[in-house]
Structures are given as C-alpha cells and as structure tokens.
C-alpha positions in Angstrom: -117.6 -32.0 45.1 -118.0 -28.8 47.2 -120.0 -25.9 45.6 -119.4 -22.3 46.9 -122.4 -19.8 47.0 -120.7 -16.4 47.3 -122.2 -12.8 47.2 -120.2 -9.7 47.3 -120.9 -6.2 48.7 -118.8 -3.2 47.7 -117.8 -1.1 50.7 -115.1 1.0 49.0 -114.0 3.1 52.1 -112.5 2.1 55.3 -115.2 3.9 57.1 -117.7 1.6 55.6 -115.5 -1.4 56.3 -115.4 -0.4 60.0 -119.2 -0.1 60.1 -119.4 -3.7 59.1 -116.7 -4.8 61.6 -118.8 -3.2 64.3 -122.0 -4.9 63.2 -120.2 -8.2 63.1 -118.8 -7.5 66.6 -122.3 -6.8 67.8 -123.4 -10.3 66.8 -120.3 -11.8 68.4 -118.6 -12.5 65.2 -114.9 -11.9 65.8 -111.8 -11.8 63.3 -110.2 -15.3 62.8 -107.4 -14.5 60.5 -105.7 -11.6 58.6 -103.1 -11.9 55.9 -101.9 -10.5 52.5 -102.6 -12.3 49.3 -101.5 -12.3 45.7 -103.6 -13.6 42.9 -102.6 -14.1 39.3 -105.5 -14.7 36.8 -105.0 -16.5 33.6 -107.0 -16.5 30.3 -108.6 -19.7 29.0 -106.3 -19.6 26.0 -104.2 -22.7 26.7 -104.1 -26.4 26.3 -106.3 -28.0 29.1 -105.1 -31.5 28.3 -101.4 -30.5 28.8 -102.2 -28.5 31.9 -104.0 -31.4 33.4 -101.0 -33.7 32.8 -98.6 -31.2 34.5 -100.9 -30.5 37.5 -102.1 -33.9 38.5 -98.8 -35.2 39.8 -98.8 -32.4 42.4 -102.0 -33.7 44.1 -103.3 -36.7 46.0 -105.7 -39.1 44.1 -108.7 -37.7 45.9 -107.8 -34.1 44.8 -107.1 -35.3 41.3 -110.6 -36.6 41.1 -112.0 -33.2 42.2 -109.9 -31.4 39.7 -111.0 -33.6 36.8 -114.7 -33.2 37.7 -114.4 -29.3 37.5 -112.5 -29.6 34.2 -115.0 -31.9 32.7 -118.4 -30.7 34.2 -117.8 -27.0 34.8 -118.5 -24.1 32.5 -116.4 -21.0 31.7 -113.3 -22.0 33.8 -111.4 -19.3 35.8 -107.7 -20.2 36.4 -105.6 -18.5 39.0 -102.5 -19.0 41.1 -102.5 -17.7 44.7 -99.7 -17.0 47.2 -100.9 -16.8 50.9 -98.9 -17.1 54.0 -95.8 -18.3 52.1 -97.7 -21.1 50.2 -98.7 -21.4 46.7 -102.1 -22.6 45.6 -103.7 -23.6 42.3 -107.2 -22.3 42.0 -109.8 -23.2 39.4 -113.4 -22.2 39.4 -116.2 -23.1 37.1 -119.8 -21.7 36.9 -122.9 -23.9 37.5 -125.3 -21.1 36.7 -125.4 -18.3 34.2 -123.0 -16.0 36.0 -119.3 -16.1 35.3 -116.7 -18.3 36.9 -114.5 -15.4 37.9 -117.1 -13.5 40.0 -120.3 -15.6 39.9 -122.5 -16.6 42.7 -122.8 -20.4 42.2 -119.7 -22.2 41.4 -117.6 -25.3 41.8 -114.1 -24.5 43.2 -110.7 -26.3 43.5 -108.2 -24.6 45.6 -105.3 -26.6 46.9 -101.6 -26.1 47.9 -99.4 -27.1 45.0 -96.2 -27.9 46.9 -94.2 -25.7 44.6 -93.4 -22.0 44.5 -95.9 -19.6 42.8 -93.3 -18.8 40.2 -92.9 -22.5 39.3 -96.7 -22.9 39.3 -97.2 -19.9 37.0 -94.5 -21.4 34.6 -96.5 -24.5 34.3 -99.6 -22.6 33.2 -97.4 -20.5 30.8 -95.8 -23.6 29.3 -99.3 -25.1 28.7 -100.1 -21.9 26.7 -102.0 -19.9 29.2 -101.3 -16.2 29.2 -101.8 -13.6 32.1 -105.1 -11.9 32.4 -104.1 -9.7 35.4 -102.3 -9.7 38.8 -104.2 -8.8 41.9 -103.1 -7.9 45.4 -105.3 -7.6 48.5 -105.3 -7.6 52.4 -107.9 -10.0 53.7 -109.7 -10.3 57.1 -111.5 -13.5 57.7 -114.6 -13.9 60.0 -116.9 -16.9 60.5 -120.4 -17.6 61.9 -121.8 -21.2 61.7 -121.3 -22.2 58.1 -120.8 -18.7 57.0 -117.4 -17.6 55.7 -117.2 -13.8 55.8 -114.3 -11.6 54.4 -113.5 -8.0 54.4 -110.9 -7.3 51.7 -108.8 -4.3 50.8 -108.3 -4.9 47.1 -106.0 -3.0 44.8 -108.2 -0.8 42.6 -111.5 -1.8 44.3 -111.0 -0.4 47.7 -112.9 -2.4 50.4 -115.1 -5.3 49.4 -116.9 -7.9 51.6 -117.7 -11.4 50.6 -120.3 -13.8 52.1 -119.8 -17.4 51.4 -121.4 -20.7 52.3 -119.9 -24.1 50.9 -122.3 -27.1 50.3 -122.1 -30.5 48.8 -125.8 -30.5 48.0 -126.3 -29.1 44.6 -130.1 -29.2 45.0 -129.9 -26.6 47.8 -127.8 -23.9 46.0 -130.8 -21.6 45.6 -131.8 -22.0 49.2 -128.3 -21.3 50.3 -128.1 -18.2 48.3 -131.2 -16.8 50.0 -129.7 -17.4 53.4 -126.8 -15.3 52.4 -129.0 -12.5 51.0 -131.1 -12.5 54.2 -128.0 -12.3 56.4 -126.5 -9.5 54.4 -129.9 -7.6 54.7 -129.7 -7.9 58.5 -126.3 -6.2 58.3 -127.6 -3.5 56.0 -125.6 -4.5 53.0 -126.6 -4.7 49.4 -125.3 -7.2 46.8 -122.9 -5.9 44.3 -124.7 -6.5 41.0 -123.1 -8.9 38.5 -123.2 -6.2 35.8 -121.3 -3.7 37.8 -118.8 -6.3 39.1 -118.1 -7.4 35.5 -117.5 -3.8 34.5 -115.1 -3.4 37.5 -113.4 -6.7 36.6 -113.0 -5.7 32.9 -111.6 -2.2 33.9 -109.1 -3.7 36.3 -108.0 -6.3 33.9 -107.3 -3.6 31.2 -105.4 -1.3 33.6 -104.0 -3.7 36.4 -100.4 -2.4 36.1 -101.7 0.9 37.6 -103.2 -0.7 40.7 -101.3 -4.0 41.5 -99.5 -3.7 44.8 -100.6 -0.1 45.2 -103.3 2.0 47.3 -104.8 3.3 44.1 -108.6 2.9 43.8 -111.1 3.6 41.0 -114.9 3.8 40.9 -116.8 2.3 38.0 -120.6 2.5 38.2 
C-alpha cells in the first residue's frame, strides 16, 4: 500500500504561479507534463458492497487487493472519477490521520485506469447509490525532484494552487515525510494552505460548483 503525504499552497494569481515556476527553474526543476483534467466527486451515500462488486472486475488481482485494503482500513472515504489524456480513472482516497480524505495531508490512495469511459464509470457509482457532490475542472502542470511530485494547478473557482506530494510505503515515516515537504516549501517561500481554510473553500465550491465548473471564474474565501 502506498501512502501519499500532500500539502497545498494557495497561489491564486498567475503572477504568483509564475514566481513559483521561476523558483523551481532556479533549482533545475523543469516541467514534465501539462494537461487538462476533469474530476467528479461523489458523496459517501451509496452501497459500498455493491460498488465493490461492480468495480473489482475492472482491475487486476494486485489492484483488487489495494482497493479492498482502502475500503476496509481507511476512514472517511473520498470517491471520484477522473478523465485525463482521454482515459478514465477510478480514484478513492481515505484518511489515516484526523484530516479529511478529500483534502487531507496523510492519506491512502487508489488511482487506476478503469478501462471504460468516464460516463460508464460514473454510471456504476450512480447505480450503486452514490450521488454527485461536485464536478471540478483544472489545468495541471507537473514537476518532479527526487521523490517529490510537484504540481501547479489552475482550478476552476480556486485560481492557481500548488501541491507538493511524496508517496511512501512506510507508514511509520509519514510524519518525517510531511516535515520534508514543509521544509522544502519554506525554501521556496510558500506557506501551507490551512486545513480549515481549505475545507471552507471546498464547501463553498461544492455548494456553487455550477457557477465555476469549466469556467475562468474564481472566488476568494478566507
């Protein structure tokens, strides 16, 4: 099982995003990929047993075990479907600390191509009783340094946001891994987006997503 340790920083404007691009370039960190992405979030209001029965045939035996582990051992699951580069992914995240699975810092994650279209994948979740929470759109730039995965995202509603992530299989080192990210972000002059503010932003978007999905519209929630 891989655990992700991820910390976000709110950039908001393209000017701030460019400052981060410049600082990354100074360290020899170059862009590796750029693409558009759709993410559809679902509420935890369906039948997980039925969903598991529908999803497992889509994945290999190894991936089935990973999916079962998250479902059985994780907390506060976050369900979503994702379309990226013409492929559809099923994504489930579960918290392993006291932050949320949607936006938390320490999480278990399953993200795998489903081999079917996003519409077909969404239908499987709907048939298992899960309803939409919100639909999100973003443009993502990917960067990498050693085991750091760094993104600069232009999110509908949020504006520009950066994410710093390290994946590890060692659950005992999650706290140490988090500190590495905090230190690296400090070197870049970035501050962590607090979980409280992030949750307020997430809540506002979910309540108003139709005004932002697929648009250039941006809001500011303190």
